[in-house]
Every structure is written in C-alpha cells, then in structure tokens.
C-alpha atoms as a printed R data frame, in Angstrom:
    type eleno elety resid chain resno       x       y       z
1   ATOM     1    CA   UNK     A     1  -9.609 -15.381 -19.561
2   ATOM     2    CA   UNK     A     2 -12.654 -14.367 -17.591
3   ATOM     3    CA   UNK     A     3 -13.582 -10.728 -17.380
4   ATOM     4    CA   UNK     A     4 -13.928 -10.149 -13.552
5   ATOM     5    CA   UNK     A     5 -14.609  -6.424 -13.517
6   ATOM     6    CA   UNK     A     6 -17.491  -4.647 -15.437
7   ATOM     7    CA   UNK     A     7 -19.643  -1.650 -15.196
8   ATOM     8    CA   UNK     A     8 -21.611  -3.436 -12.188
9   ATOM     9    CA   UNK     A     9 -18.437  -3.830 -10.098
10  ATOM    10    CA   UNK     A    10 -18.454  -1.488  -6.909
11  ATOM    11    CA   UNK     A    11 -14.945  -1.461  -5.459
12  ATOM    12    CA   UNK     A    12 -13.696  -0.536  -1.824
13  ATOM    13    CA   UNK     A    13 -10.043   0.348  -1.279
14  ATOM    14    CA   UNK     A    14  -8.706  -1.272   1.962
15  ATOM    15    CA   UNK     A    15  -5.815   0.992   3.064
16  ATOM    16    CA   UNK     A    16  -7.379   4.070   1.100
17  ATOM    17    CA   UNK     A    17  -5.612   6.692   3.107
18  ATOM    18    CA   UNK     A    18  -2.113   5.361   2.855
19  ATOM    19    CA   UNK     A    19   0.358   6.439   0.086
20  ATOM    20    CA   UNK     A    20  -0.379   3.526  -2.221
21  ATOM    21    CA   UNK     A    21  -4.076   3.866  -1.554
22  ATOM    22    CA   UNK     A    22  -4.271   7.443  -2.473
23  ATOM    23    CA   UNK     A    23  -2.204   6.896  -5.669
24  ATOM    24    CA   UNK     A    24  -4.281   3.947  -6.841
25  ATOM    25    CA   UNK     A    25  -7.612   5.399  -6.060
26  ATOM    26    CA   UNK     A    26  -6.750   8.481  -7.995
27  ATOM    27    CA   UNK     A    27  -5.724   6.351 -10.997
28  ATOM    28    CA   UNK     A    28  -8.676   3.989 -10.676
29  ATOM    29    CA   UNK     A    29 -11.020   7.107 -10.782
30  ATOM    30    CA   UNK     A    30  -9.304   8.555 -13.626
31  ATOM    31    CA   UNK     A    31  -9.919   5.177 -15.492
32  ATOM    32    CA   UNK     A    32 -13.563   5.235 -14.540
33  ATOM    33    CA   UNK     A    33 -13.467   2.405 -12.041
34  ATOM    34    CA   UNK     A    34 -16.611   2.798  -9.500
35  ATOM    35    CA   UNK     A    35 -14.667   3.245  -6.254
36  ATOM    36    CA   UNK     A    36 -17.581   3.517  -3.881
37  ATOM    37    CA   UNK     A    37 -15.720   3.495  -0.605
38  ATOM    38    CA   UNK     A    38 -12.476   3.011   1.378
39  ATOM    39    CA   UNK     A    39 -11.571   1.272   4.716
40  ATOM    40    CA   UNK     A    40  -8.934   2.495   7.114
41  ATOM    41    CA   UNK     A    41  -9.621   1.849  10.747
42  ATOM    42    CA   UNK     A    42  -9.834   5.068  12.784
43  ATOM    43    CA   UNK     A    43 -10.451   7.267   9.755
44  ATOM    44    CA   UNK     A    44 -13.965   6.796   9.048
45  ATOM    45    CA   UNK     A    45 -15.799   9.983   8.053
46  ATOM    46    CA   UNK     A    46 -12.853  11.260   6.037
47  ATOM    47    CA   UNK     A    47 -12.812  11.328   2.193
48  ATOM    48    CA   UNK     A    48 -10.076  10.672  -0.343
49  ATOM    49    CA   UNK     A    49 -10.966  12.111  -3.852
50  ATOM    50    CA   UNK     A    50 -14.767  12.430  -2.771
51  ATOM    51    CA   UNK     A    51 -14.718   8.677  -1.889
52  ATOM    52    CA   UNK     A    52 -16.081   7.995   1.706
53  ATOM    53    CA   UNK     A    53 -13.876   6.403   4.259
54  ATOM    54    CA   UNK     A    54 -15.206   3.703   6.620
55  ATOM    55    CA   UNK     A    55 -13.705   2.189   9.832
56  ATOM    56    CA   UNK     A    56 -14.571  -1.283   8.716
57  ATOM    57    CA   UNK     A    57 -15.494  -3.423   5.680
58  ATOM    58    CA   UNK     A    58 -18.795  -4.174   7.418
59  ATOM    59    CA   UNK     A    59 -19.680  -0.478   7.295
60  ATOM    60    CA   UNK     A    60 -18.483   0.064   3.793
61  ATOM    61    CA   UNK     A    61 -20.584  -3.065   2.546
62  ATOM    62    CA   UNK     A    62 -23.531  -1.860   4.279
63  ATOM    63    CA   UNK     A    63 -23.408   1.678   3.009
64  ATOM    64    CA   UNK     A    64 -22.105   1.033  -0.625
65  ATOM    65    CA   UNK     A    65 -23.197  -2.470  -1.365
66  ATOM    66    CA   UNK     A    66 -19.719  -3.029  -2.803
67  ATOM    67    CA   UNK     A    67 -18.822  -6.386  -4.294
68  ATOM    68    CA   UNK     A    68 -14.977  -5.936  -4.867
69  ATOM    69    CA   UNK     A    69 -12.114  -4.886  -2.620
70  ATOM    70    CA   UNK     A    70  -8.585  -3.934  -3.453
71  ATOM    71    CA   UNK     A    71  -6.217  -4.414  -0.660
72  ATOM    72    CA   UNK     A    72  -3.339  -1.963  -0.334
73  ATOM    73    CA   UNK     A    73  -1.944  -2.421   3.219
74  ATOM    74    CA   UNK     A    74   1.386  -3.332   4.468
75  ATOM    75    CA   UNK     A    75   2.327  -7.164   4.381
76  ATOM    76    CA   UNK     A    76   1.727  -7.764   8.299
77  ATOM    77    CA   UNK     A    77  -1.866  -6.545   7.824
78  ATOM    78    CA   UNK     A    78  -2.863  -8.320   4.544
79  ATOM    79    CA   UNK     A    79  -4.265 -11.515   6.095
80  ATOM    80    CA   UNK     A    80  -6.612  -9.734   8.303
81  ATOM    81    CA   UNK     A    81  -7.736  -7.253   5.528
82  ATOM    82    CA   UNK     A    82  -8.435 -10.371   3.364
83  ATOM    83    CA   UNK     A    83 -10.202 -12.137   6.005
84  ATOM    84    CA   UNK     A    84 -12.324  -9.238   6.859
85  ATOM    85    CA   UNK     A    85 -13.390  -8.845   3.085
86  ATOM    86    CA   UNK     A    86 -14.250 -12.419   2.824
87  ATOM    87    CA   UNK     A    87 -16.135 -12.494   6.138
88  ATOM    88    CA   UNK     A    88 -18.337  -9.624   4.748
89  ATOM    89    CA   UNK     A    89 -19.151 -11.348   1.502
90  ATOM    90    CA   UNK     A    90 -16.912  -9.457  -0.846
91  ATOM    91    CA   UNK     A    91 -16.932 -11.485  -4.163
92  ATOM    92    CA   UNK     A    92 -13.637 -10.393  -5.645
93  ATOM    93    CA   UNK     A    93 -10.466  -9.471  -3.821
94  ATOM    94    CA   UNK     A    94  -7.424  -8.133  -5.320
95  ATOM    95    CA   UNK     A    95  -4.209  -7.844  -3.303
96  ATOM    96    CA   UNK     A    96  -1.361  -5.871  -4.693
97  ATOM    97    CA   UNK     A    97   0.881  -5.475  -1.624
98  ATOM    98    CA   UNK     A    98   4.474  -6.427  -2.140
99  ATOM    99    CA   UNK     A    99   6.371  -9.287  -0.726
100 ATOM   100    CA   UNK     A   100   3.236 -11.309  -0.059
C-alpha cells in the first residue's frame, strides 16, 4: 500500500466551517496533519482553529501551496467541490461525505 500523506503534505479542508469540517479539522490538527487552509464560499477571511478560510480553492492554493484536499461537503456539492480541486491542481483528494 502506498503512503499518500507525509510530512510534505499540505491539506485544505473543503467545507471547513461545517459541523464535520470543524470536527475533522480539530482531529487532524491534534494528530499533526499540516492543515494549511479551508474553503467555504462566502466565509473567506474567517479562521477555524487558527486555520485561514478562503472563498475558493484557487485562492487557497495560491496562498498556501496546498497539494491535498479533504472534502467535507453535503452530497449535492461533492461533484463541484472535487472538480474545483482537480481544476486547481490538487494532487490528492479525499472525500468522506456519506452516501456518495
């Protein structure tokens, strides 16, 4: 099995301000994951556990040089979130949304 996440992985959380986003961000930070940003449209400029929130993946990628994204958005928004990550050069995408 390949190791996909290492000390050089910089993760953004798409849906960081939602209930699941906040929960998983906190756990990831506790475990030492480099969470460098989050994305929630319309909530750019906020922070979640010191992590900056951006309106778009493009802004997050530009400002953080992230190379991975965890998608924690409701099922109707997963396809658009994944497409946005792919279009902006994110190398690793993890989707944990239920019923997808």
